[in-house]
C-alpha positions as CSV (number, residue, x, y, z in Angstrom):
1,M,0.0,0.0,0.0
2,G,2.9,2.4,0.6
3,L,4.1,2.0,-2.9
4,E,0.7,2.8,-4.4
5,N,0.4,6.0,-2.3
6,S,3.9,7.2,-3.3
7,G,3.0,6.5,-7.0
8,D,-0.1,8.6,-6.6
9,V,1.9,11.4,-5.1
10,W,4.4,11.2,-7.9
11,L,1.6,11.2,-10.5
12,G,0.2,14.3,-8.9
13,W,3.6,16.0,-8.9
14,E,4.0,15.2,-12.6
15,Y,0.6,16.8,-13.4
16,A,1.6,19.9,-11.4
17,V,4.9,20.1,-13.3
18,V,3.3,19.6,-16.7
19,F,0.2,21.8,-16.2
20,F,1.6,24.5,-13.9
21,L,5.3,24.8,-13.6
22,R,6.4,24.3,-17.2
23,P,3.9,27.0,-18.5
24,L,4.9,29.3,-15.7
25,F,8.6,28.9,-16.5
26,A,8.0,29.4,-20.2
27,I,6.1,32.6,-19.5
28,L,8.8,33.8,-17.2
29,F,11.5,33.0,-19.8
30,V,9.7,34.9,-22.5
31,F,9.2,37.9,-20.3
32,S,12.8,37.9,-19.2
33,L,13.9,37.8,-22.8
34,I,11.6,40.7,-23.6
35,L,12.9,42.7,-20.7
36,L,16.5,42.0,-21.5
37,S,16.1,43.0,-25.1
38,W,14.3,46.2,-24.0
39,F,17.1,47.1,-21.6
40,V,19.8,46.5,-24.2
41,A,17.8,48.6,-26.8
42,W,17.2,51.3,-24.2
43,K,20.9,51.6,-23.2
44,T,22.3,51.4,-26.7
45,M,19.8,53.2,-29.0
46,L,16.5,54.5,-27.5
47,V,18.0,57.1,-25.1
48,H,19.4,58.9,-28.1
49,V,16.1,59.3,-29.9
50,P,14.7,62.9,-29.4
51,L,11.1,61.8,-29.2
52,V,11.9,59.3,-26.4
53,Q,13.9,61.9,-24.6
54,E,11.0,64.3,-24.7
55,I,8.5,61.6,-23.6
56,F,10.6,60.5,-20.6
57,G,12.0,63.9,-19.8
58,L,15.6,62.7,-20.1
59,R,17.2,65.9,-21.4
60,K,15.9,69.4,-21.9
61,K,17.5,71.0,-24.9
62,P,17.3,74.8,-25.1
63,V,15.2,75.8,-28.0
64,M,17.3,78.1,-30.3
65,P,15.3,80.3,-32.6
66,K,16.1,79.7,-36.3
67,P,17.6,82.7,-38.1
68,P,15.4,84.2,-40.7
69,T,18.1,83.9,-43.4
70,R,19.2,80.3,-42.9
71,H,18.9,79.1,-46.5
72,R,20.6,80.3,-49.7
73,L,17.4,81.2,-51.5
74,S,16.1,83.3,-48.6
75,R,19.4,85.2,-48.5
76,F,19.3,85.7,-52.3
77,Y,15.7,87.0,-52.3
78,N,16.2,89.2,-49.2
79,S,19.4,90.7,-50.6
80,N,17.8,91.7,-53.9
81,P,15.1,94.5,-53.4
82,A,13.8,94.1,-56.9
83,L,12.6,90.5,-56.2
84,R,10.7,91.4,-53.0
């Protein structure tokens, strides 16, 4: 009788492993890969994207006003009064 009870316990443990622990470990493994890849992407690339910097408030760049004559054509047309 002792062997039958230990077999039932072992069978119950197998069901617990198959139906609970393996899916749990699979989900944890997938989430850990996602978090690791996000961390690597964040440290290497995403912190340099201006939109991400603005969303997360990482760096405040001073806004410099653009000069009115920043292009060649605008300088040409502004320097020639006959073309205005």
